[in-house]
VEXDREN-2710 file (C-alpha; in Angstrom, 1 decimal):
% VEXDREN-2710
k/r/px/py/pz
1/UNK/42.3/57.1/59.8
2/UNK/44.5/59.9/61.6
3/UNK/44.6/63.3/59.3
4/UNK/48.3/64.2/58.3
5/UNK/49.9/66.8/60.5
6/UNK/50.6/70.3/58.8
7/UNK/54.5/71.2/59.4
8/UNK/54.4/74.7/57.7
9/UNK/55.2/78.0/59.3
10/UNK/52.3/79.6/60.9
11/UNK/52.4/83.3/62.2
12/UNK/49.5/82.9/64.6
13/UNK/50.9/79.7/66.0
14/UNK/54.3/81.2/66.8
15/UNK/52.7/84.4/68.2
16/UNK/50.5/82.2/70.4
17/UNK/53.5/80.0/71.7
18/UNK/55.8/83.2/71.9
19/UNK/53.1/85.4/73.7
20/UNK/55.6/86.9/76.1
21/UNK/58.1/88.0/73.1
22/UNK/55.0/89.2/71.1
23/UNK/54.0/91.5/73.9
24/UNK/57.4/92.9/74.4
25/UNK/57.5/93.9/70.9
26/UNK/54.4/95.5/70.8
27/UNK/55.0/97.4/73.5
28/UNK/58.2/98.4/72.2
29/UNK/56.1/99.5/68.7
30/UNK/53.9/101.7/71.0
31/UNK/56.5/103.3/73.0
32/UNK/58.4/104.2/69.9
33/UNK/55.4/105.0/67.6
34/UNK/54.3/107.8/70.5
35/UNK/57.9/109.0/70.6
36/UNK/58.5/109.4/66.9
37/UNK/54.7/110.8/66.3
38/UNK/55.5/113.8/68.6
39/UNK/58.8/114.6/66.7
40/UNK/57.1/114.0/63.4
41/UNK/57.5/117.4/61.5
42/UNK/54.4/119.1/60.7
43/UNK/53.9/120.8/57.8
44/UNK/51.2/122.3/54.7
45/UNK/53.1/120.6/52.1
46/UNK/55.9/117.5/51.6
47/UNK/59.1/118.2/50.8
48/UNK/59.0/118.6/47.0
49/UNK/61.6/119.6/44.5
50/UNK/60.2/121.5/41.6
51/UNK/61.9/121.1/38.1
52/UNK/62.3/124.8/37.7
53/UNK/65.2/127.5/38.2
54/UNK/64.7/131.0/38.7
55/UNK/67.1/133.7/37.6
56/UNK/66.5/137.4/39.1
57/UNK/68.5/140.5/38.1
58/UNK/68.3/144.1/39.1
59/UNK/69.4/146.7/36.2
60/UNK/68.4/150.2/37.8
61/UNK/67.9/152.7/35.3
62/UNK/67.6/150.2/32.3
63/UNK/64.5/150.9/30.0
64/UNK/62.5/147.4/29.4
65/UNK/63.5/147.8/25.2
66/UNK/67.4/148.4/26.3
67/UNK/67.3/145.5/28.8
68/UNK/65.3/143.1/26.1
69/UNK/68.4/143.4/23.9
70/UNK/71.4/143.8/26.2
71/UNK/70.5/141.7/29.1
72/UNK/67.4/139.1/28.5
73/UNK/68.2/137.8/24.9
74/UNK/71.9/137.2/25.7
75/UNK/71.1/135.3/28.7
76/UNK/68.1/133.0/27.1
77/UNK/71.0/132.1/24.4
78/UNK/73.4/131.2/27.0
79/UNK/71.1/129.6/29.6
80/UNK/69.5/127.7/26.8
81/UNK/72.9/125.4/26.8
82/UNK/71.8/124.1/30.5
83/UNK/71.9/120.4/30.4
84/UNK/68.3/119.3/30.9
85/UNK/66.3/122.7/30.2
86/UNK/63.2/122.3/28.0
87/UNK/61.8/125.6/28.2
88/UNK/63.1/129.4/29.4
89/UNK/60.0/131.9/30.2
90/UNK/61.3/135.4/30.4
91/UNK/59.8/138.7/31.7
92/UNK/61.4/142.0/31.3
93/UNK/60.4/144.9/33.3
94/UNK/62.0/148.2/33.8
95/UNK/64.8/147.6/36.1
96/UNK/64.4/143.7/36.5
97/UNK/64.8/140.9/34.2
98/UNK/63.1/137.7/35.3
99/UNK/64.0/134.1/33.9
100/UNK/62.5/130.9/34.5
101/UNK/64.0/127.6/33.3
102/UNK/61.9/124.6/33.3
103/UNK/63.5/121.1/33.4
104/UNK/61.9/117.6/32.9
105/UNK/60.5/116.0/36.2
106/UNK/63.1/113.7/37.7
107/UNK/66.2/115.9/36.9
108/UNK/68.9/116.6/39.1
109/UNK/68.1/120.1/40.0
110/UNK/71.0/120.6/42.3
111/UNK/73.4/119.9/39.4
112/UNK/71.3/121.9/37.0
113/UNK/71.6/124.9/39.5
114/UNK/75.3/124.5/39.5
115/UNK/75.3/124.2/35.6
116/UNK/73.2/127.5/35.5
117/UNK/75.5/129.4/37.8
118/UNK/78.8/128.7/36.1
119/UNK/77.3/129.5/32.5
120/UNK/76.0/132.8/34.0
121/UNK/79.7/133.4/35.3
122/UNK/81.2/132.7/31.9
123/UNK/78.6/134.9/30.1
124/UNK/79.2/137.9/32.8
125/UNK/81.2/139.9/30.5
126/UNK/78.4/140.1/27.7
127/UNK/76.3/141.7/29.9
128/UNK/76.2/145.6/31.1
129/UNK/78.8/146.4/33.8
130/UNK/76.2/148.4/36.2
131/UNK/74.3/144.9/37.0
132/UNK/73.8/144.3/40.3
133/UNK/74.3/140.8/41.8
134/UNK/72.1/137.8/40.2
135/UNK/69.9/135.7/42.3
136/UNK/69.8/132.3/41.1
137/UNK/67.7/129.7/43.2
138/UNK/65.6/126.5/43.0
139/UNK/61.8/126.9/43.1
140/UNK/61.0/125.6/46.6
141/UNK/57.5/126.0/48.3
142/UNK/58.7/125.5/51.8
143/UNK/60.2/129.1/51.4
144/UNK/56.8/130.7/51.3
145/UNK/56.1/132.7/54.2
146/UNK/54.4/130.7/57.0
147/UNK/53.2/133.6/59.1
148/UNK/52.5/137.5/58.1
149/UNK/51.1/140.4/60.2
150/UNK/50.4/144.1/59.5
151/UNK/51.8/146.8/61.7
152/UNK/50.3/149.7/62.6
153/UNK/50.5/152.5/64.9
154/UNK/48.5/156.0/65.6
155/UNK/51.9/157.7/67.2
156/UNK/54.5/156.9/64.4
157/UNK/54.9/158.2/61.0
158/UNK/55.2/155.8/57.9
159/UNK/59.1/156.0/57.8
160/UNK/59.5/155.5/62.0
161/UNK/57.2/152.4/61.5
162/UNK/59.4/151.0/58.8
163/UNK/62.5/151.7/60.7
164/UNK/61.0/150.2/64.0
165/UNK/60.1/147.1/62.1
166/UNK/63.3/146.5/60.1
167/UNK/65.7/147.4/62.8
168/UNK/63.7/146.1/66.2
169/UNK/61.1/143.7/65.0
170/UNK/62.6/141.7/62.4
171/UNK/65.9/141.4/64.2
172/UNK/63.9/139.8/67.4
173/UNK/61.8/137.5/65.3
174/UNK/64.7/136.4/63.2
175/UNK/66.1/134.7/66.3
176/UNK/63.4/132.4/66.9
177/UNK/64.1/128.7/66.3
178/UNK/63.4/127.5/62.9
179/UNK/63.1/131.2/61.4
180/UNK/65.0/131.5/58.3
181/UNK/64.0/135.5/57.9
182/UNK/61.8/137.9/58.6
183/UNK/60.9/140.2/55.5
184/UNK/59.5/143.8/55.9
185/UNK/57.3/145.7/53.2
186/UNK/55.5/148.5/52.8
187/UNK/55.9/151.9/54.3
188/UNK/58.8/154.2/53.6
189/UNK/62.3/154.3/54.2
190/UNK/64.8/157.2/54.7
191/UNK/66.7/158.5/52.0
192/UNK/69.0/161.5/51.1
193/UNK/68.3/162.9/47.6
194/UNK/70.6/164.8/45.6
195/UNK/68.7/167.4/43.1
196/UNK/71.4/168.8/40.6
197/UNK/70.8/171.9/38.3
198/UNK/72.2/170.8/35.2
199/UNK/72.4/174.6/34.0
200/UNK/74.4/175.5/36.8
201/UNK/76.1/172.2/36.8
202/UNK/77.2/173.2/33.4
203/UNK/78.3/176.5/34.0
204/UNK/80.4/175.5/36.6
205/UNK/82.3/173.1/34.1
206/UNK/81.7/170.0/36.8
207/UNK/80.8/166.5/34.9
208/UNK/78.1/164.8/36.1
209/UNK/80.0/161.3/36.2
210/UNK/82.5/163.1/38.6
211/UNK/79.8/163.9/40.9
212/UNK/78.2/160.2/40.9
213/UNK/81.9/159.0/41.1
214/UNK/82.7/161.5/44.1
215/UNK/79.5/160.7/46.2
216/UNK/80.3/157.0/45.8
217/UNK/84.2/157.2/46.5
218/UNK/84.1/159.4/49.3
219/UNK/81.1/157.9/50.9
220/UNK/83.1/154.6/52.3
221/UNK/85.3/153.7/55.2
222/UNK/88.7/153.0/54.1
223/UNK/91.2/150.5/56.2
224/UNK/94.5/152.3/57.4
225/UNK/96.8/149.5/58.1
226/UNK/98.1/148.9/61.5
227/UNK/100.1/150.8/63.7
228/UNK/103.4/149.1/64.9
229/UNK/103.8/148.9/68.8
230/UNK/106.0/147.7/71.2
231/UNK/103.5/145.1/72.5
232/UNK/100.6/145.2/70.1
233/UNK/99.7/146.4/66.4
234/UNK/96.0/148.0/66.3
235/UNK/94.5/148.3/63.3
236/UNK/93.2/151.8/62.2
237/UNK/90.5/152.9/60.1
238/UNK/89.7/156.0/58.0
239/UNK/86.1/156.9/58.8
240/UNK/84.7/158.6/55.6
241/UNK/81.2/157.6/55.5
242/UNK/78.7/160.6/55.4
243/UNK/77.3/161.6/58.7
244/UNK/74.7/164.3/58.0
245/UNK/73.5/166.2/55.1
246/UNK/76.0/169.1/55.8
247/UNK/78.8/166.9/55.0
248/UNK/77.3/165.9/51.7
249/UNK/76.9/169.6/50.9
250/UNK/80.6/170.4/51.7
251/UNK/81.8/167.9/49.1
252/UNK/84.2/169.4/47.0
253/UNK/85.2/169.3/43.3
254/UNK/88.3/170.8/41.6
255/UNK/87.5/172.3/38.3
256/UNK/90.5/173.4/36.1
257/UNK/89.8/176.9/34.2
258/UNK/92.3/178.5/31.4
259/UNK/93.8/182.0/32.1
260/UNK/92.1/184.7/30.1
261/UNK/94.0/185.4/26.5
262/UNK/94.2/188.9/27.1
263/UNK/96.7/188.4/30.1
264/UNK/100.5/189.0/29.3
265/UNK/102.6/186.2/28.3
266/UNK/106.3/186.1/28.0
267/UNK/107.8/185.9/24.8
268/UNK/108.4/182.3/23.7
269/UNK/107.0/181.1/27.2
270/UNK/104.8/178.1/27.3
271/UNK/101.1/177.9/28.0
272/UNK/100.3/178.5/31.7
273/UNK/98.7/175.3/33.5
274/UNK/94.7/175.5/34.1
275/UNK/94.0/177.3/37.6
276/UNK/92.2/175.0/39.7
277/UNK/88.8/176.0/41.4
278/UNK/87.0/174.5/44.2
279/UNK/83.5/174.1/43.7
280/UNK/81.0/172.8/46.5
281/UNK/78.1/170.5/46.0
282/UNK/75.9/172.8/47.4
283/UNK/76.7/175.3/44.4
284/UNK/75.0/173.3/41.9
285/UNK/72.6/170.9/43.9
286/UNK/70.3/170.6/46.4
287/UNK/70.4/168.0/49.3
288/UNK/67.1/166.8/50.8
289/UNK/66.9/164.3/53.8
290/UNK/63.8/162.7/53.2
291/UNK/62.4/159.6/52.2
292/UNK/62.4/157.4/49.1
293/UNK/59.2/157.4/46.8
294/UNK/56.7/155.1/48.2
295/UNK/56.3/152.1/45.4
296/UNK/54.7/149.4/47.4
297/UNK/51.7/150.4/49.6
298/UNK/50.3/148.1/52.4
299/UNK/47.0/149.3/54.2
300/UNK/45.0/147.7/57.1
301/UNK/41.6/148.6/56.9
302/UNK/42.4/151.5/54.9
303/UNK/45.0/152.7/57.4
304/UNK/48.6/152.7/56.3
305/UNK/50.6/149.7/57.5
306/UNK/54.0/147.7/57.2
307/UNK/54.0/144.0/56.4
308/UNK/56.2/141.5/58.1
309/UNK/56.6/138.0/56.5
310/UNK/58.1/134.9/58.4
311/UNK/59.9/132.7/56.5
312/UNK/60.6/129.2/58.1
313/UNK/64.0/126.8/57.6
314/UNK/63.3/124.1/54.9
315/UNK/63.5/121.4/57.7
316/UNK/61.6/123.3/60.2
317/UNK/58.0/122.6/61.8
318/UNK/55.7/124.8/60.7
319/UNK/53.6/124.8/63.7
320/UNK/56.4/125.2/65.9
321/UNK/57.8/128.1/64.2
322/UNK/54.4/129.9/64.3
323/UNK/53.9/129.2/68.0
324/UNK/57.5/130.4/68.6
325/UNK/57.1/133.6/66.6
326/UNK/53.6/134.2/68.3
327/UNK/55.5/133.6/71.9
328/UNK/58.3/136.3/71.2
329/UNK/55.6/138.9/70.1
330/UNK/53.9/138.4/73.4
331/UNK/57.2/138.5/75.0
332/UNK/57.9/141.7/73.5
333/UNK/55.0/143.2/74.3
334/UNK/55.4/142.4/78.2
335/UNK/59.4/143.9/77.9
336/UNK/58.0/147.0/76.4
337/UNK/59.7/146.9/73.1
338/UNK/56.4/147.0/71.4
339/UNK/54.5/150.0/72.3
340/UNK/51.2/149.4/74.0
341/UNK/49.2/151.6/71.0
342/UNK/51.0/149.6/68.2
343/UNK/48.5/147.0/66.7
344/UNK/50.0/143.8/65.0
345/UNK/47.2/141.8/63.3
346/UNK/47.8/138.5/61.6
347/UNK/46.9/138.1/58.2
348/UNK/48.4/134.9/57.0
349/UNK/48.7/131.8/59.5
350/UNK/49.5/128.4/58.0
351/UNK/49.3/126.7/61.5
352/UNK/45.8/127.1/61.8
353/UNK/44.8/125.4/58.5
354/UNK/47.4/122.6/59.1
355/UNK/46.1/122.3/62.6
356/UNK/42.6/122.1/61.1
357/UNK/43.7/119.2/58.7
358/UNK/45.5/117.2/61.2
359/UNK/42.2/117.5/63.7
360/UNK/40.1/116.5/60.8
361/UNK/42.6/113.7/60.0
362/UNK/42.1/112.6/63.5
363/UNK/38.5/112.7/64.0
364/UNK/38.4/110.8/60.9
365/UNK/40.5/107.9/62.1
366/UNK/38.9/107.6/65.5
367/UNK/35.4/107.5/63.7
368/UNK/36.8/104.8/61.3
369/UNK/38.3/102.9/64.2
370/UNK/35.2/102.9/66.1
371/UNK/32.8/101.9/63.1
372/UNK/35.1/99.3/62.3
373/UNK/34.8/97.7/65.6
374/UNK/31.2/98.0/65.8
375/UNK/31.0/96.2/62.6
376/UNK/33.4/93.5/63.7
377/UNK/31.3/93.0/66.9
378/UNK/28.1/92.7/64.8
379/UNK/29.4/89.9/62.5
380/UNK/31.7/88.1/65.1
381/UNK/29.5/88.7/68.2
382/UNK/32.8/88.3/70.1
383/UNK/34.0/91.3/72.5
384/UNK/37.2/89.4/72.9
385/UNK/38.2/89.4/69.1
386/UNK/36.6/92.7/68.6
387/UNK/38.9/94.1/70.9
388/UNK/42.3/92.4/69.6
389/UNK/41.3/93.7/65.9
390/UNK/40.6/97.6/67.5
391/UNK/43.8/97.6/69.1
392/UNK/45.5/96.6/66.0
393/UNK/44.6/100.0/64.4
394/UNK/46.4/102.3/66.4
395/UNK/49.5/99.7/66.8
396/UNK/49.7/99.9/63.0
397/UNK/49.0/103.6/63.0
398/UNK/52.0/104.2/65.5
399/UNK/54.3/101.4/63.4
400/UNK/53.8/103.5/60.5
401/UNK/54.9/106.7/62.3
402/UNK/58.2/104.9/63.2
403/UNK/58.7/104.3/59.7
404/UNK/57.7/108.0/58.5
405/UNK/60.2/109.3/61.0
406/UNK/62.9/107.1/59.9
407/UNK/62.5/107.6/56.2
408/UNK/62.2/111.6/56.8
409/UNK/58.5/112.1/55.9
410/UNK/56.3/115.0/57.3
411/UNK/52.7/115.0/58.6
412/UNK/51.1/117.2/55.6
413/UNK/47.9/117.7/53.7
414/UNK/48.8/114.8/51.3
END
């Protein structure tokens, strides 16, 4: 008696009958997999959206007690109306107010950021006028520094080292592909201090607010409009910024003083207008060209240093960014921009940890593939079948790389 034939679909039968097509499909997956594997972004962590929004305000000269009543509490009451917020954590320091808004996981943080910004703008009139522009941002772990190094030099002063890091090194490193910014901290910056003698100020009759307004208003360039010509209209600009300490010392103020009461006045005459007297800033203040007070101290091996932190763009490859920064530093050394005696020592390098993690994953994968092939060979006893099964492991890995690239995933520690 003849057994009935099966007419169901069989993937193995189709693969055997269409072996040329299966071979072409396999080669396609291998080529695309290798191509996409090379292009996969490498990072420490995947792209994660934290359910948190930060608000930072700088309030120079305001004590914490005053800032709590005038800034922190009004902002807490206003931002509490943001849709989806579950908790507000605030921290008030001298001259700085920080607020963190926490939301339920899964909320639309982009929309919450827009709502928080709109609420802050609507309640801006409840805050002091001298506040600086706020910083409202999403919590993003990808914006943490990926590379940091300390800068020391035996021949440069602290202020010169900071100026070199700000104006030369940070500018050159910011043009590296994938670098978002190069932040500099430590050292001291140049600063011109105006030390006012209050007793002398009162004796001359000059108001402190007049001095502050005069320094602010006269230290700026003003547009002068256009000059009408026959064939062109060049723009003009009034240069008013201070160029040196002497110009600040020569800043003038007009003070009005009444005439002495013993002076003769015509009968029935009106009161004489006050006499204007010109007073210079140097008459009641000392202008010092120096450095600011050092509040952030950076040292390397008990030697004062300046720290440069490299932040990458959100979609950039961390390993490529760090490699690009290192290559740029070497190029600057060869060009002579970085002096020979200057020392640049890395203090943070995320690419090392990422490379070690990837190397561990690769070695573990190869070890697992080899052990799996040995186990299959022992149980099946067929070298041909073992080879076929062993080839499916890298093939599946390359297919997964294609899916990861199309879905926008990255290779990370997860």
